[in-house]
C-alpha positions as CSV (number, residue, x, y, z in Angstrom):
1,M,-86.1,56.0,71.4
2,V,-88.6,58.9,70.8
3,A,-85.9,61.5,70.6
4,A,-83.9,59.5,68.0
5,G,-87.1,58.6,66.2
6,T,-88.4,62.1,65.9
7,G,-85.5,63.2,63.8
8,N,-85.8,60.1,61.6
9,A,-89.5,60.9,61.2
10,L,-88.8,64.5,60.1
11,E,-86.2,63.4,57.6
12,F,-88.5,60.9,55.9
13,Y,-91.6,63.1,56.3
14,D,-90.1,65.5,53.8
15,F,-89.1,62.8,51.3
16,A,-92.7,61.3,51.5
17,V,-94.3,64.7,51.0
18,F,-92.0,65.4,48.0
19,A,-92.8,62.0,46.4
20,S,-96.6,62.4,47.1
21,L,-96.7,65.8,45.5
22,T,-94.6,64.9,42.5
23,P,-97.4,65.5,40.0
24,V,-98.0,69.0,41.5
25,I,-94.3,69.9,41.9
26,S,-93.5,68.8,38.3
27,T,-96.0,71.4,37.0
28,L,-94.8,74.2,39.3
29,F,-91.1,74.0,39.0
30,F,-90.6,73.0,35.4
31,P,-91.8,74.5,32.1
32,A,-95.1,73.1,30.7
33,G,-95.2,71.0,27.5
34,N,-94.1,67.4,28.2
35,P,-95.8,65.9,31.3
36,V,-93.6,62.8,31.3
37,A,-90.4,64.9,31.0
38,A,-91.6,67.1,33.9
39,I,-92.3,64.1,36.1
40,L,-88.9,62.6,35.2
41,S,-87.2,65.9,36.0
42,T,-88.9,66.0,39.4
43,L,-88.0,62.4,40.2
44,A,-84.4,63.3,39.2
45,L,-84.5,66.1,41.9
46,Y,-86.0,63.5,44.3
47,A,-83.0,61.3,43.5
48,V,-80.5,64.2,44.2
49,G,-81.5,64.0,47.9
50,F,-80.4,60.4,47.9
51,V,-77.3,60.8,45.7
52,V,-75.6,63.2,48.1
53,R,-76.3,61.1,51.1
54,P,-72.8,59.6,51.1
55,V,-71.4,63.1,51.5
56,G,-73.5,63.6,54.6
57,A,-72.6,60.2,55.9
58,I,-68.9,60.8,55.6
59,L,-69.1,64.3,57.2
60,L,-71.6,63.5,60.0
61,G,-70.6,59.9,60.5
62,Q,-67.0,60.8,61.3
63,L,-68.3,63.6,63.5
64,A,-70.4,61.1,65.4
65,D,-67.4,58.8,66.0
66,R,-65.2,61.7,67.1
67,R,-67.5,64.2,68.8
68,G,-70.4,62.0,69.8
69,R,-73.8,60.7,68.7
70,K,-75.8,63.3,70.5
71,F,-74.2,66.4,69.0
72,T,-74.4,64.9,65.5
73,L,-78.1,64.0,65.8
74,F,-78.9,67.6,66.9
75,L,-76.9,69.0,64.0
76,A,-78.5,66.7,61.3
77,L,-82.0,67.5,62.6
78,T,-81.5,71.2,62.5
79,L,-80.2,71.2,59.0
80,M,-83.1,69.1,57.7
81,G,-85.8,71.0,59.5
82,V,-84.7,74.4,58.4
83,T,-84.3,73.3,54.8
84,T,-87.7,71.6,54.8
85,V,-89.4,74.8,56.0
86,L,-87.5,76.8,53.3
87,V,-88.9,74.6,50.6
88,G,-92.4,75.7,51.7
89,V,-91.6,79.3,50.9
90,M,-89.7,78.7,47.7
91,P,-90.7,80.6,44.5
92,T,-92.0,78.6,41.5
93,Y,-91.0,78.5,37.8
94,A,-93.7,81.0,36.9
95,Q,-92.3,83.5,39.4
96,V,-88.5,83.3,38.9
97,G,-87.9,80.9,36.0
98,I,-85.0,78.6,36.0
99,L,-83.9,79.8,39.4
100,A,-86.9,77.8,40.9
101,P,-85.6,74.3,40.0
102,A,-82.1,75.4,40.9
103,L,-83.2,76.5,44.4
104,L,-85.2,73.3,44.8
105,C,-82.1,71.3,43.8
106,L,-80.0,73.1,46.4
107,A,-82.6,72.3,49.1
108,R,-82.6,68.7,48.1
109,V,-78.7,68.6,48.3
110,L,-78.8,70.0,51.9
111,Q,-81.6,67.6,52.9
112,G,-79.6,64.7,51.4
113,I,-76.5,65.7,53.4
114,S,-78.6,65.8,56.6
115,V,-80.4,62.5,56.2
116,G,-77.1,60.9,55.0
117,G,-75.7,61.4,58.5
118,E,-79.0,61.0,60.3
119,F,-80.1,57.4,59.8
120,G,-76.8,55.7,60.5
121,T,-76.1,57.8,63.6
122,A,-79.7,57.4,64.9
123,A,-79.6,53.7,64.4
124,T,-76.2,53.5,66.1
125,Y,-77.5,55.5,69.0
126,L,-80.5,53.2,69.4
127,I,-78.4,50.0,69.2
128,E,-75.9,51.3,71.7
129,H,-78.7,52.1,74.2
130,S,-80.3,48.7,73.8
131,P,-79.8,45.6,75.9
132,R,-77.9,43.0,74.0
133,H,-80.9,40.7,73.7
134,K,-83.1,43.5,72.3
135,R,-81.0,44.9,69.5
136,G,-83.3,43.7,66.9
137,L,-86.3,45.5,68.4
138,Y,-84.4,48.7,69.1
139,G,-82.8,48.7,65.7
140,S,-86.2,48.1,64.0
141,F,-87.4,51.3,65.7
142,A,-85.0,53.3,63.5
143,V,-86.8,51.9,60.4
144,F,-90.2,52.2,62.1
145,S,-89.7,55.9,62.9
146,S,-88.5,56.8,59.5
147,A,-91.4,55.0,57.9
148,S,-93.7,56.7,60.4
149,G,-92.5,60.0,59.0
150,S,-93.4,58.8,55.5
151,V,-96.9,57.8,56.7
152,L,-97.3,61.2,58.3
153,G,-96.3,62.9,55.1
154,I,-98.7,60.9,53.0
155,F,-101.5,61.5,55.5
156,V,-101.0,65.3,55.4
157,V,-101.0,65.3,51.6
158,L,-104.1,63.1,51.6
159,M,-106.0,65.5,54.0
160,L,-105.0,68.5,51.8
161,T,-106.1,66.7,48.7
162,I,-109.5,65.9,50.2
163,S,-110.1,69.4,51.6
164,M,-108.7,71.5,48.7
165,T,-109.5,71.9,45.0
166,Q,-106.7,71.0,42.6
167,E,-106.3,74.7,41.8
168,T,-105.9,75.6,45.5
169,L,-103.4,72.7,46.0
170,S,-101.4,73.8,43.0
171,G,-101.6,77.5,44.0
172,W,-100.5,77.5,47.6
173,G,-101.7,74.4,49.3
174,W,-98.7,72.3,48.3
175,R,-96.6,74.6,50.6
176,L,-98.4,73.6,53.8
177,P,-96.9,70.1,54.2
178,F,-93.4,71.5,54.1
179,L,-94.2,74.3,56.5
180,L,-95.9,71.8,58.9
181,G,-92.4,70.2,59.3
182,F,-91.6,73.1,61.7
183,P,-93.5,71.6,64.7
184,L,-91.6,68.3,64.2
185,L,-88.3,70.3,64.0
186,A,-89.1,72.1,67.3
187,I,-90.1,69.0,69.2
188,G,-87.1,67.1,67.8
189,M,-84.6,69.8,68.7
190,Y,-86.0,70.0,72.3
191,L,-85.8,66.2,72.7
192,R,-82.4,65.8,71.2
193,F,-80.9,68.7,73.2
194,R,-81.8,66.8,76.4
195,L,-80.4,63.4,75.2
196,A,-77.8,61.5,77.2
197,E,-74.8,60.4,75.1
198,S,-74.7,56.7,74.2
199,P,-73.1,54.4,76.8
200,E,-70.7,52.8,74.4
201,F,-69.4,56.1,73.1
202,E,-69.0,57.4,76.7
203,E,-67.0,54.2,77.4
204,L,-64.8,54.9,74.4
205,K,-64.3,58.5,75.5
206,A,-63.3,57.5,79.0
207,E,-60.9,54.9,77.8
208,G,-59.4,57.1,75.2
209,T,-60.0,54.6,72.4
210,R,-62.0,56.7,70.0
211,A,-60.7,56.4,66.4
212,Q,-58.6,59.3,65.4
213,N,-59.4,58.9,61.8
214,P,-62.6,56.8,61.5
215,L,-62.6,56.9,57.7
216,R,-59.1,55.5,57.4
217,T,-59.8,52.9,60.0
218,L,-63.0,51.9,58.3
219,F,-61.5,51.3,54.9
220,R,-58.3,49.7,56.2
221,E,-59.7,47.3,58.7
222,H,-63.5,46.9,58.0
223,W,-63.9,47.0,54.2
224,R,-65.5,43.6,54.1
225,A,-68.2,44.7,56.4
226,F,-68.6,47.8,54.3
227,L,-69.1,45.7,51.1
228,T,-71.5,43.4,52.9
229,V,-73.8,46.4,53.8
230,L,-73.6,47.6,50.2
231,G,-74.6,44.1,48.9
232,I,-77.6,43.9,51.3
233,S,-78.6,47.4,50.4
234,V,-79.0,46.5,46.7
235,G,-82.2,44.4,47.3
236,Y,-83.4,46.3,50.4
237,Q,-83.1,49.8,49.0
238,I,-84.5,49.1,45.5
239,L,-87.5,47.3,47.1
240,S,-88.0,50.1,49.6
241,A,-87.8,52.9,47.0
242,T,-90.1,51.0,44.6
243,I,-92.8,50.7,47.3
244,Q,-92.3,54.1,49.1
245,G,-91.1,56.3,46.3
246,F,-92.4,54.9,43.0
247,L,-95.7,53.2,43.5
248,L,-97.8,56.2,44.4
249,T,-96.8,58.1,41.2
250,H,-97.3,54.8,39.2
251,I,-100.7,54.2,40.7
252,R,-101.8,57.8,39.8
253,T,-100.2,58.3,36.4
254,V,-100.2,54.7,34.9
255,V,-103.0,52.9,36.7
256,G,-105.0,56.1,36.5
257,M,-106.4,56.1,40.1
258,P,-107.5,59.5,41.4
259,A,-105.4,61.1,44.1
260,V,-107.6,60.5,47.2
261,P,-108.1,56.7,46.8
262,A,-104.5,56.3,45.6
263,L,-103.1,58.1,48.7
264,T,-105.5,56.2,50.9
265,T,-104.3,52.8,49.7
266,V,-100.7,53.8,50.1
267,L,-101.4,55.1,53.7
268,I,-103.2,51.9,54.8
269,A,-100.5,49.6,53.3
270,A,-97.8,51.6,55.0
271,L,-99.5,51.5,58.4
272,L,-99.8,47.8,58.2
273,G,-96.2,47.6,57.0
274,L,-95.1,49.6,60.1
275,G,-96.7,47.1,62.4
276,M,-94.9,44.3,60.6
277,V,-91.5,46.0,61.0
278,L,-91.8,46.0,64.8
279,V,-93.0,42.4,64.8
280,V,-90.0,41.3,62.8
281,G,-87.7,43.4,65.0
282,T,-89.0,41.4,68.0
283,V,-88.6,38.1,66.2
284,A,-85.1,39.1,65.1
285,D,-84.0,38.8,68.7
286,R,-85.1,35.2,68.8
287,I,-84.4,33.9,65.2
288,E,-81.1,34.0,63.3
289,R,-81.0,37.3,61.5
290,R,-79.3,35.8,58.5
291,T,-82.3,33.4,58.1
292,L,-84.7,36.4,58.1
293,L,-82.6,38.2,55.5
294,L,-82.7,35.2,53.2
295,M,-86.4,34.9,53.8
296,A,-86.8,38.6,52.8
297,C,-84.8,38.0,49.6
298,G,-86.8,34.9,48.7
299,L,-90.1,36.7,49.0
300,A,-88.7,39.7,47.0
301,L,-88.0,37.2,44.2
302,V,-91.5,35.7,44.0
303,L,-93.9,38.5,45.1
304,P,-93.1,41.6,42.8
305,L,-94.6,40.2,39.6
306,P,-98.0,39.1,41.1
307,C,-98.1,42.3,43.2
308,M,-97.6,44.6,40.1
309,L,-100.1,42.5,38.2
310,I,-102.7,42.9,40.9
311,I,-102.0,46.7,41.2
312,S,-102.3,47.1,37.4
313,L,-105.9,45.7,37.6
314,G,-106.9,49.1,39.1
315,G,-109.7,49.6,41.6
316,F,-109.3,50.3,45.4
317,G,-109.2,46.6,46.5
318,P,-106.6,45.2,44.1
319,V,-104.3,48.3,44.4
320,L,-104.4,48.0,48.2
321,I,-103.9,44.2,48.3
322,G,-101.0,44.4,45.9
323,Q,-99.2,47.0,48.1
324,I,-99.9,45.1,51.3
325,V,-98.3,41.9,49.9
326,F,-95.5,44.0,48.5
327,W,-94.7,45.3,52.0
328,I,-94.1,41.8,53.5
329,P,-90.5,41.4,52.3
330,L,-89.8,45.1,53.0
331,A,-91.0,44.7,56.6
332,I,-88.7,41.7,57.1
333,F,-85.8,43.7,55.8
334,G,-86.7,46.7,57.9
335,G,-87.0,44.7,61.0
336,V,-83.6,43.2,60.9
337,V,-81.1,45.4,58.9
338,S,-80.3,48.0,61.5
339,A,-79.1,45.4,64.0
340,V,-77.2,43.5,61.3
341,F,-75.4,46.6,60.0
342,A,-74.6,47.9,63.5
343,D,-73.1,44.5,64.6
344,L,-70.9,44.4,61.6
345,F,-68.8,47.4,62.9
346,P,-67.1,48.0,66.2
347,A,-68.1,51.0,68.3
348,Q,-65.1,53.1,67.2
349,V,-66.3,53.3,63.6
350,R,-69.9,52.2,63.9
351,A,-71.6,55.5,63.0
352,S,-69.1,56.0,60.1
353,G,-69.3,52.4,58.9
354,F,-73.0,52.0,59.2
355,G,-73.8,55.5,57.9
356,I,-71.4,55.7,54.9
357,A,-72.1,52.2,53.7
358,Y,-75.8,52.7,54.1
359,G,-75.5,56.2,52.4
360,F,-73.8,54.7,49.4
361,G,-76.4,52.0,49.2
362,V,-79.2,54.5,49.3
363,A,-77.5,56.8,46.8
364,G,-76.7,54.1,44.3
365,F,-80.0,52.1,44.5
366,A,-82.9,53.8,46.4
367,G,-82.5,57.4,45.1
368,T,-82.5,56.3,41.4
369,T,-85.2,53.7,41.7
370,P,-88.3,55.9,41.0
371,F,-86.5,57.4,38.0
372,V,-85.3,54.1,36.7
373,A,-88.7,52.4,37.3
374,T,-90.6,55.2,35.5
375,L,-88.1,55.1,32.6
376,L,-88.4,51.3,32.4
377,V,-92.2,51.5,32.2
378,D,-92.1,54.2,29.6
379,S,-89.5,52.6,27.4
380,S,-90.7,48.9,27.6
381,G,-94.4,49.6,27.5
382,T,-95.1,47.1,30.3
383,V,-96.2,47.9,33.8
384,L,-94.2,44.8,35.0
385,A,-90.8,46.3,34.3
386,P,-90.3,47.6,37.9
387,A,-91.0,44.1,39.2
388,W,-88.2,42.6,37.2
389,Y,-85.9,45.4,38.5
390,V,-86.8,44.4,42.1
391,I,-86.3,40.7,41.4
392,A,-82.8,41.2,39.9
393,A,-81.8,43.3,43.0
394,A,-83.1,40.7,45.4
395,A,-81.1,38.0,43.6
396,V,-77.9,40.0,44.1
397,T,-78.6,40.5,47.8
398,M,-79.5,36.8,48.4
399,V,-76.1,35.8,47.0
400,V,-74.4,38.3,49.3
401,V,-76.3,37.2,52.4
402,A,-75.7,33.5,51.6
403,T,-71.9,33.9,51.0
404,A,-70.7,36.9,53.1
405,M,-72.6,36.6,56.4
406,R,-71.9,34.2,59.2
407,R,-74.7,32.0,60.4
408,T,-74.4,33.5,63.9
409,T,-75.1,37.0,62.6
């Protein structure tokens, strides 16, 4: 669990650092003049790391179903870790001009490919190592570890923001969080090199029943499961990206809260949310998972508007409370989706099916959410616009769960 989780943590550590440093990165990698345009450009680069995830899921998911989960996890971690460190030594716009955002975009592409194959394979590996009656808990650890990486990234940025002046942070301090990804890379590579292959894959290998063409088998025989994962991902990914990718920038630029208290509220809310994810994962082994998904959708319909209203009041207390309440439906989703997605596919195409469907869901909905939410606020003039976006997504997912999932799932 630790070996699989370390890679997940590194993948999402980088994404959290990038999101947390958006106001800084936007001034360093794009020409000055229009702050909103610079932030939107940076969020678009943030989205690139999500948009290419299906490519990574297709390449690495098939590799995991043919060659094995262990080899694929090691490869994905290496690609992400090396690229993250390279971002830390990358030249800025003032140094090399237009080449700077181009290099940053390339790095985001490689990171997106890596994480596209990482999460589905890691979750598959955890599920295939779990006892049947603990799949919810083991699956929730995939989400827990990825969110832990996000928390670690936010914490590192918070410590730098407290200890450095704005000039120092913009000068060279912003590079440190990316360079600090190297210890995670080293630990993760060591642990993953020593992993045992998943028991279910070893059984497929011994019996000679591995899929020769996982992609063809997936879309020929399991396309309904693929569409179900996509439908669930609409509400889950837009909710997740709103909370973990958009809110911090919104709190700093729209609500107007200074960096240190804003990062502190995000960190506290995320830590509480992490605890809720594991609790829900344990509960998901005792309560019907379909019921939990419907509960998450219902809460995602009624909570976003009051949460955004509370956050818009400003002040440490309201901003923190709004985020904590916002985390409740996300924690329910996070505690159950991995087990649900893994159970929808047989072992022969589980890494491909889980990874590719999840990758398309992330690319289509999560990666674009910070950009869309910022654009909605700017064009509508209301801070409640992102809440309506989350509500619409939750309604779609509720229909999918109610109609496409069996009650025994």
